[in-house]
C-alpha positions in Angstrom: -22.0 -9.7 14.2 -17.9 -9.5 15.1 -15.9 -11.3 18.6 -16.2 -8.2 20.9 -15.4 -10.3 24.2 -11.9 -9.0 25.8 -8.9 -11.3 24.6 -6.1 -12.5 27.2 -3.2 -9.9 26.4 -0.3 -11.8 29.0 3.4 -12.4 27.4 6.0 -15.0 28.3 9.2 -15.7 29.7 9.6 -12.0 31.0 12.1 -13.2 34.1 12.8 -10.6 36.8 10.1 -8.7 34.7 7.2 -10.6 36.0 7.4 -8.0 38.8 7.3 -5.4 36.4 4.3 -6.4 35.0 2.1 -7.5 38.7 2.6 -3.3 39.3 1.4 -2.6 36.0 -1.4 -5.0 36.6 -2.2 -3.0 39.9 -1.8 0.5 38.5 -3.8 -0.9 35.5 -6.8 -2.6 37.7 -7.2 1.0 39.5 -7.5 3.3 36.3 -10.1 1.3 34.6 -11.5 3.9 31.4 -8.9 6.0 32.8 -7.2 9.2 29.9 -4.1 9.1 31.4 -2.9 5.3 30.8 -1.1 6.0 27.6 0.9 8.1 30.0 0.9 5.4 32.1 2.6 2.9 29.9 4.4 5.7 29.0 6.0 6.3 32.6 6.6 2.4 32.9 8.7 2.0 29.9 11.1 5.2 31.0 11.5 3.5 34.4 12.1 -0.1 33.9 15.0 -1.7 35.5 17.9 -3.1 34.4 18.7 -6.9 35.3 21.4 -9.0 34.5 21.4 -11.5 32.0 18.0 -10.3 31.5 18.4 -8.7 27.4 15.8 -10.7 25.8 13.4 -10.6 28.7 13.5 -6.8 28.9 13.4 -6.7 25.0 10.2 -9.2 25.3 8.2 -7.1 28.4 9.3 -3.9 26.1 7.9 -4.9 22.8 4.3 -6.1 25.2 3.9 -2.2 26.5 4.7 -0.2 23.5 1.9 -3.2 21.3 -0.6 -2.7 24.7 -0.3 1.4 24.0 -0.4 1.2 20.4 -3.5 -1.1 20.8 -5.4 1.5 23.4 -4.2 4.1 21.2 -6.8 2.5 18.6 -9.9 2.3 20.7 -8.9 -1.0 22.5 -10.0 -1.6 26.0 -8.3 -3.0 28.8 -9.9 -5.0 31.2 -8.4 -7.1 34.3 -9.6 -10.4 35.3 -8.0 -13.1 38.0 -4.9 -11.5 38.0 -4.4 -11.4 33.6 -4.8 -8.1 31.2 -7.1 -8.4 28.7 -8.0 -6.6 25.8 -11.1 -6.3 23.8 -11.0 -4.5 19.9 -12.9 -0.7 19.7 -16.3 -0.3 18.9 -16.0 1.7 16.3 -14.7 -1.2 13.9 -18.7 -2.2 14.2 -20.5 -1.5 11.3 -23.4 1.0 11.3 -25.5 3.6 9.2 -26.3 6.4 11.8 -24.5 9.2 10.2 -23.4 10.6 13.5 -22.0 7.3 14.5 -20.2 7.4 11.4 -18.3 10.8 11.9 -17.5 9.5 15.7 -16.0 6.3 13.8 -14.0 8.6 11.3 -12.8 10.6 14.2 -11.6 7.6 16.3 -9.8 6.3 13.2 -8.3 9.6 12.7 -7.1 9.6 16.2 -5.5 6.3 16.7 -3.4 7.0 13.7 -2.8 10.5 14.8 0.5 9.6 17.7 2.6 8.7 14.8 1.9 11.8 12.9 2.6 14.3 15.6 6.1 11.8 16.5 7.2 12.1 13.0 6.5 16.0 13.0 8.8 16.5 16.0 11.8 14.7 14.5 14.0 18.0 13.8 14.9 17.3 10.1 11.0 17.6 9.5 11.2 20.5 11.5 13.9 22.2 9.7 11.9 21.0 6.0 9.2 22.9 7.5 11.0 26.5 8.6 12.8 26.3 5.4 9.4 25.7 3.0 7.9 28.3 5.0 11.0 30.7 5.0 9.8 33.9 2.2 12.8 34.2 -0.8 12.9 36.2 -3.7 11.9 34.3 -6.9 11.6 36.0 -10.2 11.2 39.8 -8.8 8.5 38.8 -5.9 8.7 36.9 -2.2 7.6 33.7 -2.2 7.2 30.6 -0.2 4.9 27.2 0.4 2.2 29.5 1.5 2.3 31.0 -2.2 1.1 27.8 -2.9 -2.5 27.6 -1.0 -5.3 29.6 -2.8 -6.6 32.7 -1.7 -10.6 31.7 -0.4 -12.0 34.8 -0.3 -11.0 35.3 -4.3 -12.2 31.3 -5.0 -15.4 32.0 -3.3 -15.8 35.7 -5.4 -15.5 33.3 -8.2 -17.7 30.5 -7.5 -20.6 33.1 -6.6 -20.0 35.1 -9.8 -20.3 31.7 -11.9 -23.3 30.8 -10.0 -25.2 34.2 -10.4 -25.3 33.5 -14.5 -29.0 33.5 -15.8 -29.7 30.3 -16.6 -28.3 27.0 -16.2 -26.3 26.7 -19.2 -24.4 30.0 -18.7 -23.5 28.7 -15.2 -22.3 25.5 -16.7 -20.3 27.1 -18.8 -19.2 30.0 -16.0 -18.1 27.0 -13.9 -15.3 25.4 -16.1 -13.8 28.8 -16.2 -13.5 29.2 -12.3 -11.1 26.1 -11.9 -8.7 24.8 -14.3 -6.8 21.5 -13.1 -4.0 19.9 -14.4 -2.1 16.8 -13.3 1.6 17.7 -12.3 3.9 14.1 -12.2 6.6 15.1 -9.5 10.1 14.2 -11.1 13.8 14.0 -9.8 15.1 17.7 -9.1 12.3 19.7 -10.8 10.7 23.1 -9.8 7.9 24.7 -9.8 8.0 27.5 -12.4 5.9 29.6 -10.3 7.6 29.6 -6.8 11.2 28.0 -7.6 10.6 25.6 -5.2 11.2 21.7 -5.4 8.4 20.0 -6.4 8.9 16.8 -4.4 9.7 19.5 -1.4 6.0 21.0 -2.1 4.2 17.6 -2.2 5.8 16.5 0.9 4.9 19.7 2.8 1.6 19.0 1.5 1.0 15.9 2.3 2.3 16.4 6.0 -0.7 18.6 6.4 -3.0 15.4 6.5 -3.5 14.7 10.1 -2.5 10.5 9.3 1.0 9.1 9.4 2.9 7.8 6.0 5.5 4.9 6.1 7.9 4.9 3.0 7.9 1.9 0.8 10.4 0.5 -2.0 9.5 -0.1 -5.5 7.2 2.0 -8.3 6.1 5.1 -7.2 4.4 8.2 -8.9 3.5 11.6 -7.2 1.3 14.1 -8.6 0.2 18.0 -7.9 -2.7 18.7 -8.9 -2.8 22.5 -9.6 -5.3 25.1 -10.4 -4.4 27.5 -13.8 -6.7 30.2 -13.0 -4.8 32.0 -10.4 -2.1 32.9 -9.2 1.4 31.0 -8.6 -1.1 27.6 -9.7 -2.2 27.0 -6.2 -2.5 23.3 -4.9 -5.7 21.4 -5.3 -4.5 18.3 -4.2 -2.1 15.2 -4.4 -2.2 11.9 -5.5 0.3 9.1 -5.4 0.2 5.5 -7.4 2.4 2.7 -5.5 2.6 -1.0 -5.9 -0.2 -3.0 -5.8 -1.5 -4.7 -3.0 -0.5 -8.5 -3.3 -3.5 -10.1 -2.0 -6.5 -8.4 -1.6 -9.7 -11.3 -2.5 -12.0 -9.0 -3.6 -10.3 -7.9 -6.4 -8.8 -10.6 -7.4 -12.3 -12.1 -7.3 -13.7 -9.9 -10.1 -10.4 -10.1 -11.9 -10.9 -14.2 -12.2 -7.5 -14.8 -10.1 -8.7 -16.7 -7.4 -9.2 -20.4 -7.6 -13.1 -20.1 -7.3 -13.2 -17.9 -10.2 -11.4 -20.0 -12.5 -13.1 -23.0 -11.4 -16.9 -21.7 -11.5 -15.8 -20.1 -15.2 -14.6 -23.5 -16.2 -17.6 -25.5 -14.6 -19.9 -22.6 -16.2 -22.6 -23.6 -18.7 -22.1 -20.2 -20.6 -18.3 -21.6 -21.1 -18.0 -21.3 -25.2 -15.1 -23.3 -27.5 -13.6 -19.7 -27.6 -13.6 -19.3 -23.9 -12.0 -23.2 -23.7 -9.2 -22.1 -26.1 -8.7 -19.0 -23.9 -7.9 -20.2 -21.2 -6.1 -23.3 -21.8 -3.7 -20.7 -24.2 -3.3 -18.8 -21.4 -2.4 -21.9 -19.1 -0.1 -23.2 -21.9 1.2 -20.1 -22.5 2.0 -18.9 -19.0 3.5 -22.3 -18.2 5.9 -22.0 -20.9 7.0 -18.7 -20.7 7.6 -18.6 -16.7 9.7 -21.1 -17.6 12.1 -18.9 -20.0 11.7 -16.7 -17.3 13.7 -19.3 -14.8 17.3 -20.2 -14.5 18.0 -23.9 -14.3 21.0 -24.4 -15.6 22.5 -24.6 -11.7 19.5 -26.8 -10.8 18.1 -30.0 -13.3 19.4 -31.0 -17.0 17.6 -29.9 -20.1 16.5 -33.3 -20.7 14.9 -33.4 -17.1 13.1 -30.0 -17.7 11.5 -31.1 -20.9 10.1 -34.9 -19.0 10.2 -34.4 -15.1 9.7 -36.9 -12.9 8.7 -37.2 -9.2 11.9 -37.8 -8.5 12.8 -34.5 -10.1 10.3 -32.9 -7.7 12.2 -34.6 -4.3 15.1 -33.0 -5.2 14.2 -29.7 -5.9 12.6 -29.7 -2.6 16.2 -30.9 -0.7 17.7 -28.0 -3.0 14.8 -25.5 -1.3 15.4 -27.0 2.3 19.0 -26.9 2.0 19.0 -23.4 0.8 17.1 -21.8 3.8 18.9 -23.8 6.4 22.2 -22.4 4.6 21.0 -18.7 4.4 19.9 -19.3 8.1 23.1 -19.7 9.3 24.5 -17.1 7.3 22.6 -14.9 8.6 23.0 -15.8 12.3 27.1 -15.6 11.0 26.1 -12.2 9.5 24.1 -11.4 13.1 27.0 -12.8 15.6 29.5 -10.1 14.0 26.7 -7.0 14.1 26.0 -6.9 10.8 22.7 -5.4 9.8 21.7 -7.2 6.1 19.2 -4.5 5.6 22.0 -1.5 4.3 23.2 -2.5 0.8 26.3 -3.8 0.6 28.1 -0.5 -0.9 26.9 1.7 1.9 28.1 -0.1 4.8 29.8 1.2 7.7 30.3 -2.1 9.4 32.1 -0.9 12.3 34.4 -4.4 12.3 36.9 -2.5 13.7 37.4 -5.5 16.5 35.8 -8.3 14.8 37.6 -11.5 13.6 36.2 -11.3 10.1 37.7 -8.7 7.3 35.2 -5.8 5.7 35.8 -8.5 2.8 34.4 -11.1 4.3 31.5 -9.3 5.5 30.3 -8.6 2.2 31.3 -11.9 0.6 28.4 -13.7 3.8 26.0 -10.9 2.6 26.2 -12.0 -0.8 26.2 -15.5 -0.7 22.6 -15.2 1.9 21.2 -13.2 -0.9 22.5 -15.8 -3.5 21.2 -18.9 -1.6 17.6 -16.8 -1.1 17.5 -17.1 -4.9 18.2 -20.5 -5.2 16.0 -21.8 -2.9 12.8 -19.4 -4.6 14.3 -20.2 -8.3 14.1 -24.4 -7.1 10.7 -23.8 -5.1 8.9 -21.9 -8.2 11.0 -24.5 -11.0 9.4 -27.7 -8.8 5.5 -25.9 -8.8 6.2 -25.1 -12.5 7.5 -28.8 -13.2 4.4 -30.3 -11.1 1.9 -28.5 -13.3 3.8 -29.4 -16.3 4.2 -33.1 -14.8 0.1 -33.2 -14.2 -0.9 -31.7 -18.0 1.3 -34.1 -19.6 -0.9 -37.1 -17.7 -3.9 -36.0 -18.7 -5.1 -38.7 -21.1 -8.0 -35.6 -22.9 -6.8 -32.5 -24.7 -6.2 -29.4 -22.8 -8.0 -27.5 -25.3 -10.9 -28.8 -25.0 -13.6 -28.5 -22.7 -13.8 -32.1 -21.4 -9.9 -31.6 -21.0 -10.3 -28.7 -18.7 -12.8 -29.8 -16.7 -10.6 -33.1 -16.1 -8.2 -31.3 -15.1 -9.9 -29.4 -12.1 -11.4 -32.5 -11.5 -8.3 -33.6 -9.3 -6.3 -32.3 -6.4 -3.1 -31.9 -8.6 -5.1 -30.5 -11.4 -6.8 -27.6 -9.6 -3.3 -27.0 -7.5 -1.9 -26.8 -11.2 -4.3 -24.4 -12.4 -3.6 -22.1 -9.3 -0.1 -22.9 -9.5 -0.3 -20.9 -13.9 -2.8 -18.5 -12.5 -0.9 -17.5 -9.6 2.4 -16.9 -12.0 0.0 -15.2 -14.5 -0.8 -12.6 -11.8 2.6 -12.5 -10.3 3.8 -10.9 -13.8 0.7 -8.0 -14.5 0.9 -7.0 -11.3 4.0 -6.3 -11.4 3.7 -4.3 -13.7 0.8 -3.6 -15.6 -1.7 -2.0 -12.0 -0.9 0.1 -9.7 -2.5 1.3 -6.4 -4.0 4.9 -5.4 -2.2 5.2 -2.0 -2.5 8.8 -1.9 -5.7 10.9 -3.1 -7.5 14.4 -1.9 -7.7 18.0 -1.8 -5.9 20.7 0.0 -7.9 23.4 2.0 -10.0 25.5 0.5 -10.3 22.8 -2.3 -11.6 20.1 0.0 -15.1 22.0 0.9 -15.6 21.8 -3.1 -15.5 18.1 -3.4 -11.3 18.5 -4.3 -10.8 14.7 -3.8 -12.8 13.6 -6.1 -11.7 15.9 -8.7 -8.1 14.6 -7.9 -9.6 10.8 -7.9 -11.0 11.4 -11.6 -8.0 12.9 -13.0 -6.4 10.1 -11.9 -7.7 7.5 -14.5 -7.1 9.7 -16.6 -5.3 9.1 -20.2 -2.4 11.3 -18.8 -1.4 8.4 -16.2 -0.8 5.9 -18.4 0.6 7.7 -20.8 3.6 9.0 -18.2 3.4 5.7 -16.4 4.2 4.1 -20.1 7.4 7.2 -20.8 8.5 6.3 -16.7 8.7 2.3 -17.2 9.5 2.3 -20.6 12.7 1.1 -20.3 12.4 -0.3 -17.0 14.4 -3.4 -16.0 12.4 -6.1 -13.5 15.5 -6.5 -10.7 13.5 -9.6 -9.2 12.5 -11.4 -12.5 16.3 -10.6 -13.8 17.7 -12.1 -10.5 15.5 -15.0 -11.5 16.2 -15.6 -14.8 20.2 -14.4 -14.0 19.7 -11.7 -17.3 17.9 -8.6 -18.0 14.1 -8.6 -18.2 12.2 -5.7 -18.9 8.7 -5.9 -19.4 5.6 -4.1 -21.1 4.8 -1.2 -18.4 1.1 -1.2 -20.0 -1.2 0.2 -17.3 -4.1 -0.7 -17.6 -5.5 -0.9 -13.9 -5.7 0.6 -10.5 -7.2 0.0 -7.5 -7.3 1.3 -3.8 -9.2 1.4 -0.7 -11.2 3.9 1.5 -9.8 4.4 4.7 -13.0 4.4 6.5 -14.6 1.2 6.8 -17.7 2.9 7.4 -18.2 4.4 3.8 -16.4 6.7 1.0 -17.6 10.0 0.6 -14.8 10.4 -2.1 -14.6 7.2 -4.0 -18.5 6.8 -3.9 -20.5 7.6 -7.3 -17.9 8.7 -9.3 -18.3 8.0 -13.2 -16.9 9.1 -16.0 -19.0 8.6 -19.4 -16.7 8.1 -22.3 -18.3 9.8 -25.1 -16.9 8.0 -28.2 -18.1 5.1 -27.4 -20.6 5.7 -24.8 -18.7 3.1 -22.1 -17.5 4.4 -19.2 -15.0 4.7 -16.5 -15.7 4.4 -12.7 -15.1 3.1 -9.3 -16.4 0.5 -8.5 -16.9 -1.7 -5.3 -15.5 -5.2 -5.2 -15.8 -5.5 -1.6 -14.6 -5.0 1.8 -10.7 -6.2 2.8 -10.1 -8.8 5.3 -9.1 -6.1 8.5 -5.6 -6.9 9.0 -3.0 -4.7 8.9 -0.1 -3.2 10.5 -0.8 0.8 10.2 -1.4 1.3 13.2 1.5 0.2 14.8 4.5 3.2 15.8 7.8 3.0 14.0 8.9 2.5 17.5 6.8 0.0 18.0 7.7 -2.3 15.1 11.3 -1.7 15.9 11.1 -3.4 18.6 9.4 -5.9 17.7 11.9 -6.9 14.5 14.6 -6.6 17.5 13.3 -8.8 19.9 12.4 -11.8 17.0 16.0 -10.6 15.6 17.2 -12.1 19.6 14.7 -14.9 19.9 16.0 -15.9 16.6 19.6 -15.1 16.5 19.3 -13.6 12.9 17.0 -10.7 11.1 15.2 -12.7 9.2 12.7 -10.1 7.7 15.2 -7.8 5.4 12.6 -6.7 2.8 14.5 -9.0 0.2 12.3 -10.8 -2.3 11.4 -14.2 -1.4 11.3 -13.6 2.4 7.5 -13.0 1.8 5.1 -9.6 1.4 4.3 -7.0 3.4 7.8 -7.1 5.7 6.0 -4.3 8.1 3.0 -6.7 9.0 5.0 -9.9 9.0 7.8 -7.8 11.4 4.4 -7.3 14.0 3.1 -10.5 13.7 6.5 -12.5 14.5 7.6 -9.9 17.3 3.7 -10.4 18.3 4.6 -14.2 19.0 7.9 -13.8 20.2 6.1 -11.8 22.4 4.4 -15.3 23.8 0.8 -13.6 23.1 -1.6 -16.3 22.7 -3.6 -16.0 19.5 -1.6 -12.8 19.0 -3.3 -12.8 15.3 -6.1 -11.4 16.6 -4.1 -7.8 17.9 -3.3 -7.5 14.2 -6.7 -7.6 12.9 -7.6 -3.6 13.2 -11.5 -4.3 12.6 -11.4 -2.2 9.8 -12.9 -3.8 6.6 -12.0 -1.1 4.2 -13.9 -0.8 0.8 -12.0 -2.4 -1.9 -12.3 -0.4 -4.8 -10.8 -1.6 -8.7 -10.7 0.8 -12.1 -10.3 -1.4 -14.8 -8.7 1.5 -17.4 -9.8 -0.1 -20.7 -12.7 -2.4 -21.7 -11.1 -5.6 -21.8 -8.8 -4.9 -19.0 -9.3 -8.0 -16.8 -8.5 -10.1 -19.8 -5.7 -8.8 -20.1 -4.4 -9.5 -16.5 -5.8 -12.5 -16.8 -3.1 -13.2 -19.6 -6.1 -13.7 -22.5 -5.6 -10.7 -24.8 -2.9 -8.2 -25.5 -5.2 -5.3 -26.1 -6.6 -4.0 -22.9 -9.3 -1.7 -25.7 -8.2 1.2 -23.5 -11.1 3.9 -22.8 -9.3 6.7 -24.1 -6.8 7.5 -26.6 -3.6 7.2 -24.7 -0.9 7.6 -27.3 -1.9 11.2 -29.3 -0.8 13.9 -26.9 -3.2 16.2 -28.2 -6.3 13.5 -27.6 -4.6 12.8 -24.1 -5.2 17.0 -23.3 -8.6 16.8 -24.7 -9.6 13.8 -22.0 -8.0 15.3 -19.3 -9.6 18.7 -20.1 -12.7 16.8 -20.4 -12.8 15.2 -17.7 -11.7 18.8 -15.5 -15.1 20.0 -16.8 -17.2 17.0 -16.3 -16.1 17.3 -12.4 -17.0 21.0 -12.8 -20.8 20.8 -13.8 -21.4 17.7 -12.6 -19.6 18.2 -8.4 -18.7 22.3 -8.5 -21.7 23.6 -9.5 -23.7 21.8 -6.9 -21.3 22.8 -4.3 -21.0 26.5 -5.2 -24.7 27.0 -4.6 -24.1 26.4 -1.2 -24.2 29.1 0.3 -22.6 27.4 3.9 -19.8 26.3 1.4 -18.7 29.8 0.1 -18.9 30.8 3.9 -16.5 28.1 4.5 -14.1 28.6 1.8 -14.3 32.9 3.1 -13.0 31.8 6.6 -10.6 29.2 6.0 -7.5 30.5 7.7 -3.8 29.1 6.3 -2.6 29.6 9.6 -4.4 27.0 10.4 -2.7 24.7 7.5 0.6 25.8 8.0 2.9 22.9 10.0 4.8 25.6 11.8 1.4 25.7 13.7 1.0 22.3 14.2 -1.4 22.5 17.0 -3.4 24.2 15.4 -3.6 21.8 12.5 -6.7 20.1 11.9 -7.8 17.1 9.5 -6.8 18.2 6.0 -7.8 15.3 4.1 -10.7 14.5 2.0 -9.5 10.5 2.0 -6.8 8.7 2.6 -6.1 5.3 1.3 -4.4 2.1 1.2 -2.6 0.4 4.6 1.1 1.7 3.5 2.8 5.2 1.6 5.0 6.4 0.1 7.1 9.4 -0.6 9.4 10.4 -3.0 
């Protein structure tokens, strides 16, 4: 059972705003369980008085109120005890098998995310975009708009009914294959729909806005897809999907792949460890050490002799470089802060507003460059120190590492275990950066969501076309971070061998559940496999307004903007902003409030028979399930996947009269964003706790 007891939620060092907090406490105590508490908090925020020389206390109190409002929107409940405010986590985070409770849980999760979505849709730029997409315009002799890309429900239902009215099972299967003719369409810059003339990017964006949950952009690799239906006029949109950078830390996934200390140590200790396994593991460790050092610029850190024959004194000196570089960067960031410069904007896009600043634009840019340089210097020294520690540990072994005794001796000491963990982490860092992606958007658009179109989108995304598109898009991809670490260009082979995702709902995933595609050529199968659950921490439930306030608070308190979406600062900058900001509010055990308790199901999809071994660095051939190089074979495989979906899932839904009635009754007016008060949830599934847009 999860701990659902209330946690104290009380800020520190808010100065004159203690009076305002006491007033809020009285108001909250008078409104126990009231649905108006969110409005009460908003009013309280808008009516805060300005006190002289109390900028930081005001920022701290504002951030406190915004965090409280977001938590209450998520389903947390408040209670006032002994002159303090306590918050208890939402009840819907508890696991359940009751169907009605599951529906309630899902609705609560959607509602907790809807506030930020509605805020996004009220932005003037978004409203102008919506109006433009819904505006009728001439194209190829016809008037078209985004409306043209929603399917006619009556015609679709008629075609499905005709298929199931065939005289026997074989005829039904043959007919159902042709009712919907899906294909993946990769969204590329400036590409347009040949049926409407609309930008594919805009079509994807509009369809994404129809979902009942917000999105947040994130940098890095990404691929966006529309799933279209060639069987109907204008090729309406069946669904949308997107791939993004893989989450760095997911223990359930990493343990299956073999990237966790537990996995590698158990493998080495196992009685089933073969001589071939020993050679494979030893070669992976030594190769990873060599390539990691080769990809690191070291000339300004140590000389070549010390690189080959490091000592403990070498490690001490490198740590001193790390510490000094971090201190230097903090001083630079504080200097930038002092002149009003926000270091999150690229230097070639700056409008610094330094007319009254004591330094010039050139000097400001120089500070920016120095800040970046010392950040990478610290990171290079830190990684080099870890790798040379591994080299020392292996060199000191009295037995050959390429033996069963050698491997077990290595992990028999704390320093040896740390060495193996370092190399596993280095290997993972390389593979996760180019050989795997996460499905971050995946779902169907009405009326296709009624016939399990979400499963179709999910199945097409693990087909060979995606692997081929990925290889083509990133064939000449330069790894900017790796290149800066080497101080030279690095390009890695873009073999996509693994996809991951998570469910939105901790109570289950109707979309990914039971998806399996049998491979006719070799008897294998590709499927969405459950690995376990996430730990339940994240920042998705916090609004943009709240994150901005928390970031401004930590900037003021620390006199520098420390989280700038830069390599070397840490992963998941949004979560770090939330966590750091909550700490600066003074909340006791603030990590309790970033634990949203919704432990989502982790899914993995290896795209080849040897995907795990490939990711562990133990083979160069993932042994793809499909042919990913021959275009005709790729097209045939994608058609096979679509037909498998039609026979396995579509036929079953088409035989349900209530489903056909639902399709007939679906009304495009309820989906259009201009009618947002009527907009319903159109998602079949939403995945990870972060999203990106083209």
